[in-house]
C-alpha positions as CSV (number, residue, x, y, z in Angstrom):
1,M,136.9,238.3,52.9
2,S,134.3,238.3,50.1
3,K,130.6,238.7,50.6
4,S,129.9,235.0,50.0
5,D,132.3,234.1,52.8
6,A,130.7,236.7,55.2
7,R,127.2,235.2,54.4
8,S,128.3,231.6,54.9
9,S,130.0,232.2,58.2
10,P,126.8,232.8,60.2
11,S,125.3,229.9,58.3
12,R,128.2,227.6,59.3
13,T,128.0,228.8,62.9
14,A,124.3,228.0,63.0
15,A,124.8,224.6,61.4
16,R,127.5,223.8,64.0
17,S,125.2,225.0,66.7
18,Y,122.3,222.8,65.5
19,R,124.5,219.8,65.1
20,A,126.1,220.2,68.5
21,A,122.6,220.5,70.0
22,L,121.5,217.4,68.2
23,A,124.5,215.5,69.4
24,R,123.8,216.5,73.0
25,L,120.1,215.4,72.8
26,V,121.1,212.1,71.2
27,G,123.5,211.6,74.1
28,G,120.9,212.5,76.6
29,E,122.9,215.5,77.9
30,G,120.7,218.5,77.1
31,R,121.7,221.8,78.6
32,H,118.4,223.7,78.1
33,P,116.4,223.8,81.4
34,D,113.6,222.0,79.7
35,H,115.9,219.1,78.7
36,Q,118.2,218.7,81.7
37,G,117.8,215.3,83.4
38,R,114.9,214.3,81.1
39,V,114.3,212.0,78.2
40,V,113.7,214.4,75.3
41,R,111.9,213.4,72.1
42,I,114.2,214.5,69.3
43,S,112.4,216.9,66.9
44,P,113.3,220.1,65.0
45,A,111.7,222.1,67.8
46,S,113.8,220.4,70.6
47,V,117.0,220.7,68.6
48,A,116.4,224.5,67.9
49,R,115.5,225.0,71.6
50,E,118.7,223.2,72.7
51,A,120.7,225.3,70.2
52,G,119.1,228.5,71.3
53,R,118.1,229.3,67.8
54,S,115.0,229.6,65.7
55,R,113.4,226.6,63.9
56,N,112.9,228.5,60.6
57,P,116.5,228.1,59.3
58,L,116.2,224.4,59.7
59,Y,113.4,224.3,57.2
60,T,114.9,227.0,54.8
61,T,118.7,226.9,55.0
62,H,119.7,223.7,56.7
63,R,117.6,220.9,55.2
64,D,120.5,218.5,55.6
65,I,120.4,219.0,59.4
66,L,116.6,218.5,59.3
67,D,117.3,215.1,57.6
68,E,119.8,214.3,60.4
69,I,117.2,215.2,63.0
70,E,114.7,212.9,61.4
71,A,117.2,210.0,61.2
72,A,118.2,210.5,64.9
73,A,114.5,210.6,65.9
74,N,113.9,207.3,64.2
75,A,117.1,205.6,65.3
76,P,117.1,203.4,68.4
77,G,118.8,205.9,70.6
78,S,119.8,206.0,74.2
79,G,116.8,208.2,75.0
80,K,114.4,205.6,73.9
81,D,116.4,202.9,75.6
82,L,116.6,205.0,78.7
83,A,112.8,205.4,78.8
84,A,112.3,201.7,78.5
85,R,114.9,201.1,81.2
86,V,113.1,203.5,83.5
87,C,109.9,201.5,83.1
88,E,111.7,198.3,83.7
89,L,113.3,199.6,86.9
90,E,110.0,201.0,88.2
91,A,108.4,197.6,87.7
92,E,111.3,196.0,89.5
93,I,111.0,198.5,92.4
94,A,107.3,197.7,92.7
95,T,108.1,194.0,92.9
96,L,110.9,194.5,95.4
97,R,108.6,196.6,97.6
98,A,105.9,193.9,97.5
99,E,108.5,191.3,98.5
100,A,109.7,193.5,101.4
101,R,106.2,193.8,102.7
102,R,105.8,190.0,102.5
103,H,109.1,189.5,104.3
104,A,108.1,191.9,107.0
105,E,104.8,190.1,107.6
106,E,106.7,186.7,107.6
107,K,109.2,188.2,110.2
108,R,106.3,189.2,112.4
109,M,104.7,185.7,112.2
110,L,108.1,184.1,113.0
111,A,108.6,186.4,116.0
112,T,105.1,185.4,117.3
113,E,105.9,181.7,116.9
114,N,109.2,182.2,118.6
115,L,107.6,183.9,121.6
116,A,105.0,181.0,121.8
117,L,107.8,178.4,121.8
118,L,109.7,180.4,124.4
119,Y,106.6,180.5,126.6
120,R,106.1,176.7,126.2
121,A,109.7,176.0,127.1
122,R,109.6,178.1,130.2
123,L,106.3,176.4,131.3
124,A,107.9,173.0,130.7
125,E,110.9,173.9,132.8
126,H,108.7,175.2,135.6
127,Q,106.6,172.0,135.5
128,L,109.8,169.9,135.6
129,A,111.2,171.8,138.6
130,S,107.8,171.4,140.4
131,S,107.8,167.7,139.7
132,Q,111.4,167.3,140.9
133,R,110.5,169.1,144.2
134,R,107.5,166.8,144.8
135,T,109.5,163.6,144.2
136,A,112.4,164.4,146.6
137,V,113.8,161.1,148.1
138,P,114.4,161.0,152.0
139,A,118.0,160.1,153.0
140,A,118.6,156.8,154.8
141,G,118.3,157.2,158.6
142,T,117.3,160.9,158.6
143,N,114.1,162.9,158.4
144,R,115.7,165.1,155.7
145,H,114.6,165.0,152.2
146,V,117.3,164.9,149.5
147,P,116.1,166.5,146.4
148,A,116.4,164.5,143.2
149,Q,118.9,165.7,140.8
150,R,117.7,169.1,139.6
151,V,117.8,170.2,136.0
152,E,118.9,173.8,135.7
153,P,117.0,175.9,133.1
154,S,119.2,177.3,130.4
155,R,120.1,181.0,130.8
156,T,118.2,182.1,127.7
157,L,115.1,180.4,128.7
158,A,115.3,181.4,132.4
159,A,115.6,185.1,131.7
160,K,112.4,186.9,132.5
161,P,110.6,188.8,129.7
162,N,110.6,192.6,129.8
163,S,106.9,192.9,129.2
């Protein structure tokens, strides 16, 4: 192996490392603790941090990779799309929470109205039963009163409330 091959080998390794780091950041799959699970702005510093190397070789030896980083930073990438999607979803969540609060209030109002209607139905059944007892017709030739045909309250309306 010649001296030029020995010198270029670390340079190639560094270039592969920088390119792999750039690919991970563009894909939104950073491994560095500062990048995991976050949208990372692609810059020479973030690529060097992801690669675990210094930024200086990017500016001195690997100008071509620096151009790739600049192109990736300006490209419409998944990181930018992801940030916009997060904003959209947060707005949708806020809208859904507001609707849930509105539906809960509407449910409370309907329950109140239902209870009022149930009370009115029970009161009407009670008044009907009282009216039927008062208008009982006496049987022919006896002192006995034969009650008029009685209307039985429905089971759901006749049940007593727990409160």
